[in-house]
N, CA and C atoms as a LAMMPS dump frame, in Angstrom:
ITEM: TIMESTEP
0
ITEM: NUMBER OF ATOMS
552
ITEM: BOX BOUNDS ff ff ff
-5.0000000000000000e+02 5.0000000000000000e+02
-5.0000000000000000e+02 5.0000000000000000e+02
-5.0000000000000000e+02 5.0000000000000000e+02
ITEM: ATOMS id mol type element x y z
1 1 1 N 441.872 -5.785 407.466
2 1 2 C 441.374 -4.565 406.877
3 1 3 C 441.538 -4.675 405.367
4 2 1 N 440.508 -4.287 404.608
5 2 2 C 440.593 -4.364 403.148
6 2 3 C 441.562 -3.324 402.583
7 3 1 N 442.063 -3.634 401.387
8 3 2 C 442.937 -2.709 400.669
9 3 3 C 442.128 -1.981 399.59
10 4 1 N 442.554 -0.801 399.241
11 4 2 C 441.869 -0.046 398.197
12 4 3 C 441.826 -0.88 396.916
13 5 1 N 440.643 -0.996 396.331
14 5 2 C 440.456 -1.778 395.109
15 5 3 C 439.929 -3.179 395.36
16 6 1 N 439.943 -3.641 396.629
17 6 2 C 439.392 -4.966 396.926
18 6 3 C 437.9 -4.965 396.592
19 7 1 N 437.41 -6.127 396.169
20 7 2 C 435.986 -6.248 395.866
21 7 3 C 435.375 -7.338 396.736
22 8 1 N 434.076 -7.244 396.93
23 8 2 C 433.327 -8.286 397.602
24 8 3 C 431.929 -8.317 397.006
25 9 1 N 431.295 -9.471 397.089
26 9 2 C 429.946 -9.623 396.553
27 9 3 C 429.016 -10.03 397.688
28 10 1 N 427.936 -9.289 397.848
29 10 2 C 426.91 -9.581 398.838
30 10 3 C 425.559 -9.523 398.149
31 11 1 N 424.777 -10.558 398.299
32 11 2 C 423.426 -10.603 397.744
33 11 3 C 423.414 -10.281 396.241
34 12 1 N 424.438 -10.773 395.526
35 12 2 C 424.501 -10.596 394.085
36 12 3 C 424.978 -9.225 393.626
37 13 1 N 425.364 -8.355 394.541
38 13 2 C 425.861 -7.015 394.188
39 13 3 C 427.333 -6.952 394.508
40 14 1 N 428.11 -6.328 393.655
41 14 2 C 429.56 -6.237 393.839
42 14 3 C 429.914 -4.861 394.39
43 15 1 N 430.789 -4.826 395.371
44 15 2 C 431.244 -3.596 396.011
45 15 3 C 432.754 -3.5 395.87
46 16 1 N 433.26 -2.265 395.806
47 16 2 C 434.698 -2.019 395.75
48 16 3 C 435.069 -1.128 396.942
49 17 1 N 436.227 -1.418 397.556
50 17 2 C 436.69 -0.648 398.7
51 17 3 C 437.484 0.555 398.198
52 18 1 N 437.082 1.759 398.614
53 18 2 C 437.766 2.975 398.206
54 18 3 C 438.062 3.852 399.418
55 19 1 N 439.086 4.65 399.288
56 19 2 C 439.406 5.66 400.28
57 19 3 C 439.988 6.848 399.53
58 20 1 N 439.121 7.771 399.1
59 20 2 C 439.58 8.849 398.244
60 20 3 C 440.591 9.777 398.887
61 21 1 N 440.585 9.861 400.199
62 21 2 C 441.481 10.795 400.85
63 21 3 C 441.659 10.354 402.307
64 22 1 N 442.862 9.963 402.684
65 22 2 C 443.138 9.495 404.039
66 22 3 C 442.734 10.535 405.085
67 23 1 N 442.813 11.825 404.73
68 23 2 C 442.464 12.881 405.679
69 23 3 C 440.978 12.895 406.006
70 24 1 N 440.16 12.289 405.125
71 24 2 C 438.707 12.27 405.377
72 24 3 C 438.298 11.141 406.303
73 25 1 N 439.238 10.271 406.634
74 25 2 C 438.908 9.168 407.528
75 25 3 C 439.05 7.823 406.844
76 26 1 N 438.474 6.793 407.451
77 26 2 C 438.628 5.454 406.896
78 26 3 C 437.893 5.289 405.579
79 27 1 N 438.301 4.276 404.816
80 27 2 C 437.668 3.998 403.538
81 27 3 C 436.271 3.415 403.716
82 28 1 N 435.639 3.144 402.593
83 28 2 C 434.283 2.608 402.626
84 28 3 C 434.059 1.693 401.426
85 29 1 N 433.026 0.878 401.486
86 29 2 C 432.64 0.018 400.385
87 29 3 C 431.597 0.731 399.542
88 30 1 N 431.849 0.878 398.24
89 30 2 C 430.891 1.498 397.332
90 30 3 C 430.368 0.459 396.357
91 31 1 N 429.098 0.56 396.026
92 31 2 C 428.498 -0.319 395.043
93 31 3 C 429.173 -0.091 393.714
94 32 1 N 429.644 -1.165 393.077
95 32 2 C 430.353 -0.991 391.812
96 32 3 C 429.583 -1.533 390.636
97 33 1 N 428.734 -2.541 390.841
98 33 2 C 428.016 -3.208 389.78
99 33 3 C 428.924 -3.811 388.726
100 34 1 N 430.237 -3.92 389.006
101 34 2 C 431.121 -4.661 388.11
102 34 3 C 430.849 -6.145 388.296
103 35 1 N 431.335 -6.952 387.371
104 35 2 C 431.094 -8.38 387.529
105 35 3 C 431.782 -8.884 388.781
106 36 1 N 431.351 -10.011 389.287
107 36 2 C 431.886 -10.541 390.544
108 36 3 C 432.978 -11.564 390.293
109 37 1 N 433.785 -11.359 389.256
110 37 2 C 434.829 -12.311 388.908
111 37 3 C 436.053 -12.207 389.808
112 38 1 N 436.055 -11.26 390.726
113 38 2 C 437.203 -11.082 391.601
114 38 3 C 438.239 -10.15 390.995
115 39 1 N 437.936 -9.516 389.889
116 39 2 C 438.842 -8.601 389.245
117 39 3 C 438.999 -7.364 390.106
118 40 1 N 440.226 -7.102 390.58
119 40 2 C 440.462 -5.938 391.423
120 40 3 C 441.248 -4.869 390.694
121 41 1 N 441.378 -4.976 389.359
122 41 2 C 442.065 -3.966 388.584
123 41 3 C 441.232 -2.7 388.565
124 42 1 N 441.899 -1.568 388.361
125 42 2 C 441.168 -0.334 388.16
126 42 3 C 440.354 -0.477 386.888
127 43 1 N 439.089 -0.113 386.899
128 43 2 C 438.26 -0.291 385.718
129 43 3 C 438.827 0.438 384.493
130 44 1 N 438.672 -0.165 383.335
131 44 2 C 439.044 0.443 382.08
132 44 3 C 437.812 0.444 381.19
133 45 1 N 437.923 1.046 380.037
134 45 2 C 436.781 1.103 379.146
135 45 3 C 436.3 -0.294 378.782
136 46 1 N 437.19 -1.294 378.801
137 46 2 C 436.812 -2.639 378.396
138 46 3 C 436.01 -3.386 379.462
139 47 1 N 436.101 -2.969 380.722
140 47 2 C 435.344 -3.698 381.746
141 47 3 C 434.364 -2.818 382.524
142 48 1 N 433.977 -1.691 381.958
143 48 2 C 432.947 -0.866 382.573
144 48 3 C 431.599 -1.469 382.208
145 49 1 N 430.739 -1.738 383.185
146 49 2 C 429.44 -2.315 382.858
147 49 3 C 428.583 -1.324 382.055
148 50 1 N 427.943 -1.819 381.027
149 50 2 C 427.091 -0.993 380.18
150 50 3 C 425.641 -1.206 380.611
151 51 1 N 424.935 -0.12 380.911
152 51 2 C 423.543 -0.207 381.36
153 51 3 C 422.553 0.06 380.245
154 52 1 N 423.009 0.693 379.202
155 52 2 C 422.108 0.953 378.102
156 52 3 C 422.81 1.68 376.987
157 53 1 N 422.059 1.913 375.913
158 53 2 C 422.562 2.683 374.806
159 53 3 C 421.406 3.436 374.166
160 54 1 N 421.742 4.523 373.499
161 54 2 C 420.714 5.336 372.872
162 54 3 C 421.361 6.178 371.768
163 55 1 N 420.548 6.526 370.806
164 55 2 C 420.987 7.418 369.74
165 55 3 C 420.988 8.845 370.27
166 56 1 N 422.024 9.608 369.925
167 56 2 C 422.104 11.002 370.375
168 56 3 C 421.06 11.817 369.619
169 57 1 N 420.219 12.514 370.355
170 57 2 C 419.118 13.292 369.802
171 57 3 C 419.589 14.483 368.978
172 58 1 N 418.796 14.856 368.003
173 58 2 C 419.11 16.009 367.146
174 58 3 C 419.184 17.299 367.944
175 59 1 N 418.443 17.382 369.067
176 59 2 C 418.457 18.616 369.878
177 59 3 C 419.679 18.699 370.791
178 60 1 N 420.452 17.624 370.87
179 60 2 C 421.598 17.569 371.772
180 60 3 C 422.864 18.02 371.06
181 61 1 N 423.826 18.408 371.851
182 61 2 C 425.164 18.618 371.338
183 61 3 C 425.816 17.237 371.203
184 62 1 N 426.944 17.117 370.507
185 62 2 C 427.643 15.825 370.505
186 62 3 C 427.978 15.424 371.946
187 63 1 N 427.945 14.138 372.214
188 63 2 C 428.216 13.616 373.559
189 63 3 C 429.691 13.232 373.659
190 64 1 N 430.354 13.734 374.687
191 64 2 C 431.746 13.372 374.959
192 64 3 C 431.754 12.227 375.96
193 65 1 N 432.788 11.399 375.904
194 65 2 C 432.937 10.345 376.9
195 65 3 C 432.978 10.989 378.287
196 66 1 N 432.192 10.458 379.211
197 66 2 C 432.159 10.976 380.58
198 66 3 C 431.049 11.974 380.856
199 67 1 N 430.319 12.412 379.822
200 67 2 C 429.223 13.365 380.039
201 67 3 C 428.019 12.66 380.665
202 68 1 N 427.261 13.409 381.445
203 68 2 C 426.033 12.921 382.084
204 68 3 C 424.873 13.084 381.092
205 69 1 N 424.128 11.998 380.869
206 69 2 C 423.049 12.048 379.876
207 69 3 C 421.72 11.613 380.46
208 70 1 N 420.655 12.091 379.829
209 70 2 C 419.303 11.635 380.15
210 70 3 C 418.66 11.194 378.85
211 71 1 N 417.543 10.506 378.951
212 71 2 C 416.812 10.079 377.758
213 71 3 C 415.557 10.927 377.609
214 72 1 N 415.351 11.472 376.405
215 72 2 C 414.151 12.279 376.166
216 72 3 C 412.942 11.367 375.945
217 73 1 N 411.799 11.928 375.614
218 73 2 C 410.574 11.136 375.439
219 73 3 C 410.678 10.112 374.321
220 74 1 N 411.59 10.329 373.376
221 74 2 C 411.789 9.384 372.266
222 74 3 C 412.909 8.391 372.58
223 75 1 N 413.34 8.341 373.844
224 75 2 C 414.431 7.472 374.299
225 75 3 C 415.743 7.746 373.579
226 76 1 N 416.007 9.025 373.288
227 76 2 C 417.255 9.449 372.677
228 76 3 C 418.131 10.094 373.752
229 77 1 N 419.446 9.951 373.599
230 77 2 C 420.39 10.515 374.556
231 77 3 C 420.547 12.015 374.358
232 78 1 N 420.515 12.746 375.483
233 78 2 C 420.677 14.19 375.478
234 78 3 C 421.577 14.546 376.668
235 79 1 N 422.476 15.511 376.474
236 79 2 C 423.313 15.986 377.579
237 79 3 C 422.411 16.593 378.646
238 80 1 N 422.557 16.145 379.885
239 80 2 C 421.7 16.569 380.973
240 80 3 C 422.03 17.966 381.493
241 81 1 N 421.088 18.534 382.229
242 81 2 C 421.285 19.834 382.837
243 81 3 C 420.478 19.872 384.132
244 82 1 N 421.008 20.541 385.134
245 82 2 C 420.295 20.625 386.406
246 82 3 C 419.295 21.782 386.435
247 83 1 N 419.079 22.454 385.306
248 83 2 C 418.175 23.592 385.29
249 83 3 C 416.703 23.243 385.395
250 84 1 N 416.341 21.976 385.152
251 84 2 C 414.949 21.55 385.321
252 84 3 C 414.895 20.069 385.672
253 85 1 N 413.801 19.665 386.255
254 85 2 C 413.63 18.267 386.622
255 85 3 C 413.676 17.371 385.385
256 86 1 N 413.08 17.818 384.291
257 86 2 C 413.036 17.01 383.071
258 86 3 C 414.401 16.724 382.478
259 87 1 N 415.316 17.703 382.533
260 87 2 C 416.656 17.521 381.954
261 87 3 C 417.656 16.972 382.968
262 88 1 N 417.215 16.79 384.206
263 88 2 C 418.106 16.271 385.249
264 88 3 C 417.841 14.798 385.575
265 89 1 N 417.009 14.137 384.781
266 89 2 C 416.729 12.714 384.996
267 89 3 C 417.85 11.883 384.374
268 90 1 N 419.012 11.963 384.974
269 90 2 C 420.213 11.344 384.43
270 90 3 C 420.112 9.823 384.515
271 91 1 N 420.385 9.17 383.381
272 91 2 C 420.375 7.703 383.33
273 91 3 C 421.784 7.13 383.418
274 92 1 N 422.792 7.958 383.164
275 92 2 C 424.147 7.443 383.248
276 92 3 C 425.191 8.376 382.674
277 93 1 N 426.382 7.806 382.555
278 93 2 C 427.551 8.516 382.051
279 93 3 C 427.951 7.859 380.74
280 94 1 N 428.122 8.661 379.698
281 94 2 C 428.508 8.132 378.392
282 94 3 C 429.885 7.459 378.474
283 95 1 N 429.961 6.239 377.969
284 95 2 C 431.239 5.511 377.987
285 95 3 C 432.034 5.727 376.716
286 96 1 N 431.455 6.423 375.742
287 96 2 C 432.139 6.715 374.493
288 96 3 C 431.553 7.981 373.887
289 97 1 N 432.32 8.626 373.047
290 97 2 C 431.846 9.824 372.369
291 97 3 C 430.898 9.451 371.232
292 98 1 N 429.955 10.327 370.941
293 98 2 C 429.025 10.099 369.827
294 98 3 C 428.485 11.427 369.338
295 99 1 N 428.364 11.566 368.027
296 99 2 C 427.769 12.743 367.411
297 99 3 C 426.263 12.552 367.307
298 100 1 N 425.559 13.616 366.984
299 100 2 C 424.117 13.551 366.776
300 100 3 C 423.807 12.456 365.755
301 101 1 N 422.84 11.596 366.089
302 101 2 C 422.443 10.505 365.203
303 101 3 C 423.222 9.22 365.424
304 102 1 N 424.325 9.275 366.164
305 102 2 C 425.092 8.08 366.465
306 102 3 C 424.641 7.482 367.803
307 103 1 N 424.99 6.23 368.033
308 103 2 C 424.628 5.541 369.263
309 103 3 C 425.744 5.723 370.296
310 104 1 N 425.356 6.031 371.527
311 104 2 C 426.302 6.062 372.627
312 104 3 C 425.833 5.086 373.693
313 105 1 N 426.776 4.516 374.423
314 105 2 C 426.453 3.626 375.529
315 105 3 C 426.675 4.388 376.823
316 106 1 N 425.983 3.948 377.902
317 106 2 C 426.145 4.62 379.176
318 106 3 C 426.218 3.614 380.307
319 107 1 N 426.804 4.051 381.405
320 107 2 C 426.956 3.236 382.6
321 107 3 C 426.509 4.053 383.807
322 108 1 N 426.333 3.366 384.936
323 108 2 C 426.039 4.037 386.205
324 108 3 C 426.511 3.139 387.335
325 109 1 N 426.69 3.716 388.513
326 109 2 C 427.083 2.979 389.715
327 109 3 C 428.295 2.083 389.473
328 110 1 N 429.323 2.647 388.881
329 110 2 C 430.591 1.969 388.676
330 110 3 C 431.675 3.03 388.811
331 111 1 N 432.905 2.66 388.572
332 111 2 C 434.008 3.613 388.596
333 111 3 C 434.48 3.79 387.164
334 112 1 N 434.64 5.027 386.74
335 112 2 C 435.044 5.303 385.358
336 112 3 C 436.221 6.27 385.341
337 113 1 N 437.116 6.051 384.389
338 113 2 C 438.27 6.928 384.194
339 113 3 C 437.828 8.142 383.391
340 114 1 N 437.916 9.306 383.982
341 114 2 C 437.578 10.548 383.298
342 114 3 C 438.869 11.232 382.873
343 115 1 N 439.538 10.623 381.899
344 115 2 C 440.823 11.162 381.427
345 115 3 C 440.652 12.528 380.765
346 116 1 N 439.439 12.884 380.398
347 116 2 C 439.165 14.164 379.75
348 116 3 C 438.425 15.116 380.683
349 117 1 N 438.713 15.061 381.972
350 117 2 C 437.922 15.842 382.933
351 117 3 C 437.985 17.346 382.674
352 118 1 N 439.025 17.854 382.06
353 118 2 C 439.065 19.282 381.735
354 118 3 C 437.989 19.653 380.724
355 119 1 N 437.578 18.688 379.907
356 119 2 C 436.573 18.93 378.863
357 119 3 C 435.146 18.68 379.319
358 120 1 N 434.939 18.111 380.523
359 120 2 C 433.587 17.757 380.947
360 120 3 C 433.261 18.223 382.374
361 121 1 N 434.064 19.128 382.909
362 121 2 C 433.763 19.702 384.229
363 121 3 C 433.684 21.219 384.101
364 122 1 N 432.839 21.826 384.891
365 122 2 C 432.736 23.293 384.888
366 122 3 C 434.058 23.927 385.297
367 123 1 N 434.756 23.269 386.207
368 123 2 C 435.999 23.837 386.721
369 123 3 C 437.121 23.819 385.697
370 124 1 N 437.07 22.89 384.741
371 124 2 C 438.077 22.822 383.683
372 124 3 C 439.452 22.373 384.133
373 125 1 N 439.561 21.829 385.332
374 125 2 C 440.853 21.358 385.836
375 125 3 C 441.239 20.066 385.119
376 126 1 N 442.536 19.81 385.015
377 126 2 C 443.005 18.604 384.329
378 126 3 C 442.849 17.357 385.172
379 127 1 N 442.631 17.54 386.483
380 127 2 C 442.393 16.393 387.374
381 127 3 C 441.185 16.697 388.246
382 128 1 N 440.613 15.649 388.805
383 128 2 C 439.473 15.777 389.711
384 128 3 C 439.944 16.171 391.109
385 129 1 N 439.051 16.757 391.893
386 129 2 C 439.347 17.076 393.29
387 129 3 C 439.043 15.836 394.119
388 130 1 N 440.075 15.109 394.503
389 130 2 C 439.916 13.834 395.212
390 130 3 C 439.091 14.024 396.484
391 131 1 N 438.075 13.157 396.635
392 131 2 C 437.2 13.211 397.798
393 131 3 C 436.008 14.127 397.616
394 132 1 N 435.967 14.909 396.556
395 132 2 C 434.865 15.845 396.334
396 132 3 C 433.681 15.154 395.683
397 133 1 N 432.501 15.594 396.061
398 133 2 C 431.274 15.138 395.416
399 133 3 C 431.076 15.998 394.172
400 134 1 N 430.737 15.375 393.065
401 134 2 C 430.478 16.073 391.813
402 134 3 C 428.994 15.994 391.483
403 135 1 N 428.46 17.107 391.01
404 135 2 C 427.032 17.262 390.734
405 135 3 C 426.819 17.492 389.235
406 136 1 N 425.579 17.365 388.799
407 136 2 C 425.198 17.718 387.442
408 136 3 C 425.244 19.232 387.314
409 137 1 N 425.86 19.711 386.249
410 137 2 C 426.037 21.142 386.031
411 137 3 C 424.768 21.818 385.521
412 138 1 N 424.602 23.088 385.893
413 138 2 C 423.547 23.923 385.336
414 138 3 C 424.126 24.807 384.24
415 139 1 N 425.434 24.997 384.229
416 139 2 C 426.081 25.911 383.285
417 139 3 C 426.389 25.281 381.933
418 140 1 N 426.771 24.009 381.939
419 140 2 C 427.178 23.322 380.712
420 140 3 C 426.484 21.976 380.64
421 141 1 N 425.623 21.755 379.655
422 141 2 C 424.91 20.48 379.555
423 141 3 C 425.849 19.282 379.519
424 142 1 N 425.541 18.303 380.377
425 142 2 C 426.313 17.071 380.446
426 142 3 C 427.533 17.123 381.322
427 143 1 N 427.898 18.297 381.818
428 143 2 C 429.126 18.459 382.592
429 143 3 C 428.913 18.117 384.066
430 144 1 N 430.036 17.887 384.729
431 144 2 C 430.108 17.683 386.18
432 144 3 C 430.55 18.993 386.818
433 145 1 N 430.208 19.194 388.091
434 145 2 C 430.67 20.375 388.82
435 145 3 C 430.754 20.06 390.309
436 146 1 N 431.636 20.746 390.988
437 146 2 C 431.706 20.605 392.458
438 146 3 C 430.852 21.66 393.148
439 147 1 N 430.347 22.622 392.354
440 147 2 C 429.541 23.714 392.925
441 147 3 C 428.177 23.714 392.234
442 148 1 N 427.177 23.052 392.844
443 148 2 C 425.858 23.008 392.207
444 148 3 C 425.159 24.362 392.243
445 149 1 N 424.247 24.561 391.301
446 149 2 C 423.469 25.802 391.21
447 149 3 C 422.44 25.821 392.347
448 150 1 N 422.618 26.725 393.265
449 150 2 C 421.678 26.866 394.379
450 150 3 C 420.871 28.161 394.275
451 151 1 N 420.993 28.848 393.134
452 151 2 C 420.311 30.128 392.981
453 151 3 C 419.091 30.064 392.059
454 152 1 N 419.116 29.218 391.036
455 152 2 C 417.981 29.12 390.118
456 152 3 C 416.818 28.412 390.795
457 153 1 N 415.628 28.956 390.632
458 153 2 C 414.445 28.459 391.303
459 153 3 C 414.153 26.994 390.949
460 154 1 N 414.247 26.625 389.693
461 154 2 C 413.899 25.274 389.262
462 154 3 C 415.082 24.32 389.215
463 155 1 N 416.273 24.764 389.626
464 155 2 C 417.462 23.912 389.547
465 155 3 C 417.341 22.707 390.48
466 156 1 N 417.847 21.582 390.002
467 156 2 C 417.866 20.343 390.766
468 156 3 C 419.298 20.118 391.212
469 157 1 N 419.511 19.935 392.494
470 157 2 C 420.848 19.642 392.996
471 157 3 C 420.993 18.136 392.994
472 158 1 N 421.758 17.632 392.023
473 158 2 C 421.857 16.196 391.812
474 158 3 C 423.292 15.72 391.937
475 159 1 N 423.663 15.105 393.078
476 159 2 C 425.004 14.522 393.174
477 159 3 C 425.068 13.297 392.263
478 160 1 N 426.165 13.178 391.527
479 160 2 C 426.291 12.088 390.545
480 160 3 C 427.522 11.216 390.774
481 161 1 N 428.448 11.648 391.634
482 161 2 C 429.628 10.821 391.866
483 161 3 C 430.615 11.485 392.804
484 162 1 N 431.618 10.697 393.194
485 162 2 C 432.693 11.162 394.067
486 162 3 C 434.025 10.838 393.422
487 163 1 N 434.922 11.801 393.395
488 163 2 C 436.25 11.576 392.832
489 163 3 C 437.045 10.685 393.779
490 164 1 N 437.479 9.529 393.283
491 164 2 C 438.232 8.597 394.127
492 164 3 C 439.729 8.7 393.904
493 165 1 N 440.154 9.301 392.814
494 165 2 C 441.528 9.729 392.632
495 165 3 C 441.561 10.796 391.553
496 166 1 N 442.735 11.178 391.069
497 166 2 C 442.85 12.304 390.141
498 166 3 C 442.008 12.182 388.881
499 167 1 N 441.766 10.972 388.397
500 167 2 C 441.028 10.798 387.138
501 167 3 C 439.887 9.802 387.224
502 168 1 N 439.616 9.238 388.382
503 168 2 C 438.564 8.229 388.486
504 168 3 C 437.403 8.742 389.335
505 169 1 N 436.202 8.547 388.78
506 169 2 C 434.972 8.971 389.453
507 169 3 C 434.173 7.728 389.833
508 170 1 N 433.769 7.644 391.095
509 170 2 C 432.84 6.593 391.542
510 170 3 C 431.453 7.155 391.275
511 171 1 N 430.804 6.63 390.225
512 171 2 C 429.497 7.127 389.81
513 171 3 C 428.43 6.604 390.761
514 172 1 N 427.552 7.481 391.185
515 172 2 C 426.453 7.104 392.056
516 172 3 C 425.204 7.841 391.602
517 173 1 N 424.52 7.241 390.62
518 173 2 C 423.314 7.834 390.047
519 173 3 C 422.131 6.95 390.416
520 174 1 N 421.085 7.568 390.955
521 174 2 C 419.916 6.811 391.35
522 174 3 C 418.688 7.353 390.626
523 175 1 N 418.435 6.887 389.388
524 175 2 C 417.289 7.412 388.648
525 175 3 C 415.953 7.069 389.285
526 176 1 N 415.901 6.067 390.131
527 176 2 C 414.653 5.676 390.789
528 176 3 C 414.159 6.796 391.708
529 177 1 N 415.07 7.573 392.275
530 177 2 C 414.664 8.625 393.194
531 177 3 C 413.744 9.657 392.522
532 178 1 N 413.884 9.848 391.203
533 178 2 C 413.012 10.784 390.507
534 178 3 C 411.59 10.257 390.451
535 179 1 N 411.452 8.941 390.284
536 179 2 C 410.123 8.358 390.22
537 179 3 C 409.373 8.487 391.537
538 180 1 N 410.102 8.481 392.622
539 180 2 C 409.448 8.578 393.927
540 180 3 C 409.299 10.021 394.387
541 181 1 N 409.828 10.968 393.597
542 181 2 C 409.721 12.369 393.963
543 181 3 C 410.734 12.798 394.981
544 182 1 N 411.743 11.961 395.256
545 182 2 C 412.779 12.31 396.227
546 182 3 C 414.038 12.656 395.471
547 183 1 N 414.449 13.891 395.537
548 183 2 C 415.7 14.321 394.931
549 183 3 C 416.257 15.476 395.739
550 184 1 N 417.569 15.703 395.573
551 184 2 C 418.214 16.727 396.374
552 184 3 C 417.594 18.01 396.033
């Protein structure tokens, strides 16, 4: 039986074994997209895979590390919101803070330390709810929430990750689903 944090590579994709909560049942393998070097350490900022970078748009607020972002028509980073399909096309999670006009990098489908979760979740708790699915917020641009907006007519219910421990989020963003018209 695998141990939490074990990795394996199948068909060029790397997976990590997680079990966010023993009460929820057995663990599972999640796609990590980390390198396949056999590194089983908890990911840090130095080994989080970077999927892209973009300048923070003038219309956006400053981006905090861990915020969910989308790219506007000019390929600039903007804090996402579930209030419309256009602002919910999340490309990733910011791996560093950036002000308007600065460049931020983003990642997806990996595990990231959200040491500042009180600053980027609607709930404002200092730790994540282990085992909970987190969604894109409708209340605060770029934030995560455990309670998606189910009342607004145009709101998009977009799961973006699962808390695997008090400060680590297993990011699971599938931007391709928007292109096919399939979204929660």
